C-alpha positions in Angstrom: -80.3 -117.4 13.5 -80.8 -120.5 10.8 -82.6 -122.2 13.5 -84.9 -119.2 14.2 -85.8 -119.0 10.1 -86.6 -122.7 9.9 -88.5 -122.9 13.2 -90.9 -119.4 11.8 -91.1 -121.3 8.1 -92.7 -124.4 10.1 -94.8 -121.9 11.5 -96.4 -120.3 8.9 -96.6 -123.3 7.5 -98.4 -124.8 10.3 -101.0 -121.8 10.0 -100.6 -121.7 5.6 -99.3 -118.8 5.1 -96.5 -118.5 2.5 -92.4 -119.4 3.4 -91.5 -115.6 3.0 -94.0 -114.6 5.5 -91.3 -115.2 7.9 -89.4 -112.4 7.0 -92.3 -110.7 8.3 -90.5 -111.6 11.9 -87.0 -112.0 11.0 -86.5 -108.7 9.6 -87.9 -106.9 12.8 -85.6 -108.8 14.8 -82.8 -108.3 13.4 -83.5 -104.5 12.9 -83.9 -104.3 16.9 -80.3 -106.2 17.9 -78.6 -103.9 15.1 -80.1 -100.7 16.6 -79.6 -102.2 20.0 -76.4 -103.1 19.4 -75.4 -99.4 18.3 -77.1 -98.2 21.7 -74.7 -99.9 23.6 -71.4 -99.3 22.0 -72.6 -95.6 21.7 -71.5 -94.9 25.3 -68.2 -96.5 24.8 -67.3 -94.6 21.3 -68.4 -91.6 23.5 -65.9 -92.9 26.0 -63.3 -93.7 23.6 -63.4 -90.3 22.0 -62.5 -88.3 25.5 -59.6 -91.1 25.9 -57.7 -89.8 22.6 -58.5 -86.1 23.3 -55.3 -85.6 25.0 -53.1 -87.1 21.7 -55.0 -84.9 19.4 -57.5 -87.8 18.0 -60.3 -88.6 16.1 -62.7 -91.7 15.9 -63.7 -92.4 12.6 -66.8 -95.1 12.2 -67.2 -98.3 10.2 -69.6 -100.3 8.8 -72.9 -99.2 10.5 -70.6 -96.7 13.2 -69.9 -100.7 14.7 -66.0 -100.9 14.0 -64.8 -97.3 15.2 -60.6 -96.5 14.5 -58.9 -94.1 16.2 -56.6 -91.8 14.6 -53.9 -89.6 17.6 -50.3 -89.0 17.5 -47.7 -88.7 20.4 -45.0 -85.9 19.7 -46.3 -85.8 16.7 -45.9 -89.4 15.8 -49.2 -90.9 14.2 -50.8 -93.9 15.8 -53.7 -96.3 14.7 -56.2 -98.2 16.9 -58.1 -100.2 15.1 -61.4 -102.2 16.7 -60.5 -105.5 18.0 -60.5 -108.1 15.5 -62.5 -111.5 14.6 -59.9 -113.0 16.7 -60.0 -111.1 19.6 -57.3 -109.4 19.2 -56.7 -105.7 20.1 -53.6 -104.1 18.2 -52.1 -100.3 18.2 -49.8 -99.1 15.8 -47.3 -96.3 14.8 -46.4 -96.8 10.5 -43.9 -93.8 11.0 -41.6 -94.3 13.6 -37.3 -93.8 13.2 -35.9 -96.4 15.7 -32.0 -96.7 16.1 -32.9 -100.4 16.0 -35.0 -103.1 16.0 -36.8 -105.6 18.8 -39.3 -108.0 19.5 -40.9 -109.2 22.6 -43.8 -112.1 22.5 -45.3 -113.9 25.2 -44.8 -117.1 23.2 -41.2 -118.5 22.1 -40.1 -117.8 18.7 -39.8 -120.3 16.5 -36.3 -121.6 14.3 -37.5 -119.8 11.1 -39.0 -116.9 13.2 -35.1 -116.2 14.4 -33.3 -116.3 11.2 -35.9 -114.4 9.9 -34.9 -111.5 12.8 -31.3 -111.6 12.3 -30.9 -110.3 16.0 -29.3 -111.6 19.5 -31.3 -112.5 22.2 -32.2 -110.3 24.9 -30.6 -111.1 28.3 -33.0 -109.1 31.0 -31.9 -109.2 34.8 -35.4 -109.8 36.1 -36.9 -113.2 36.7 -40.6 -112.3 36.7 -40.0 -110.4 33.0 -37.6 -113.4 31.2 -40.4 -115.6 32.5 -43.1 -114.1 31.1 -41.4 -112.6 27.7 -38.3 -113.9 24.8 -37.0 -111.0 23.2 -35.0 -110.5 20.1 -33.0 -107.3 19.3 -30.8 -106.0 17.2 -28.7 -104.6 18.0 -28.5 -106.1 21.2 -27.8 -103.1 22.6 -31.0 -101.2 21.9 -32.5 -104.0 23.3 -30.7 -103.5 26.7 -31.2 -100.0 26.6 -35.0 -100.0 25.7 -36.2 -102.3 28.2 -34.9 -100.5 31.2 -36.7 -100.9 34.2 -39.7 -98.3 33.5 -40.5 -100.0 30.2 -40.1 -103.6 31.4 -43.0 -102.7 34.3 -45.3 -100.9 32.1 -45.1 -104.4 29.5 -45.6 -106.4 32.4 -49.0 -104.8 33.3 -50.2 -104.9 29.9 -49.5 -108.4 29.7 -51.9 -109.1 32.8 -54.4 -106.4 31.9 -54.7 -109.0 28.8 -55.0 -112.4 31.3 -57.5 -110.3 33.2 -59.8 -109.2 30.8 -59.7 -112.9 28.8 -60.6 -114.3 32.4 -63.8 -112.3 32.9 -66.5 -114.9 33.8 -63.9 -117.6 33.7 -62.9 -119.9 36.5 -59.1 -119.9 36.0 -57.1 -117.2 34.4 -55.9 -117.8 30.6 -52.4 -117.0 29.6 -53.2 -113.9 27.6 -50.7 -113.1 24.8 -48.7 -110.1 23.8 -46.3 -109.4 21.4 -44.6 -105.2 20.6 -42.6 -105.2 17.5 -40.1 -102.1 16.3 -38.7 -102.6 13.5 -36.5 -99.2 12.9 -39.7 -97.7 10.9 -42.7 -98.7 12.7 -44.0 -99.9 16.1 -46.9 -102.2 16.2 -48.2 -103.9 19.4 -50.5 -106.6 19.7 -52.9 -107.5 23.2 -55.2 -110.8 23.1 -58.6 -109.3 24.9 -61.4 -106.5 23.6 -60.9 -104.1 25.5 -62.9 -101.6 27.9 -62.5 -97.8 28.2 -60.0 -98.7 31.6 -58.2 -101.1 29.9 -57.8 -98.5 26.8 -56.7 -95.5 28.7 -53.7 -98.2 30.0 -53.0 -99.3 26.4 -52.7 -96.1 25.4 -50.6 -94.3 27.7 -48.1 -97.3 27.5 -48.0 -96.7 24.2 -47.4 -93.4 23.9 -44.4 -94.2 26.7 -42.4 -96.9 24.2 -42.3 -94.2 21.5 -40.9 -91.4 23.6 -38.4 -94.4 24.7 -37.9 -95.0 21.5 -37.9 -90.9 20.6 -35.0 -90.7 23.3 -33.2 -93.6 22.3 -32.9 -92.0 18.9 
């Protein structure tokens, strides 16, 4: 946009017009782009409303109707799904989820400082693919073992693969992707690298609901 303004200013000067005349061209362009962006996302918003409807969800729009936040609930536990962050990370959180333990699951290795701060134990999972993809700490370890049954492992692997596929659209190679799940005894946070479309959001909501219900079951 900066380059465009400089070009328009030069054109105005060549025509003997004042520099501010460039704004007469720039402003309509900006308005056109903004309106077009809203119209493109309008369909997505409508579909997203339908996806969160089974969870008693509502969609509250952000600035200029661009960055909506979905508010919903799973078995009485409130959840929040903000618009994707500027770093391309989709986050879903349940700020009031009581749990009988703590667990953190990440596709990246934990640093020594993170291990010490967490004050938990590594959880050994007897499934080769899951053990390769994820690093797990839990307190107590028994909570982590109970939480990561075959169904939960399958769901988490599916989410991670979804992150890789979303990031790999239009790419020749498949990116590594990123997924992180934290349950601290009071809340749950799930992060997924990538800007999800409506099919992926449906999977994310379904998986999050299953995770919440698993925590409630263990409690």
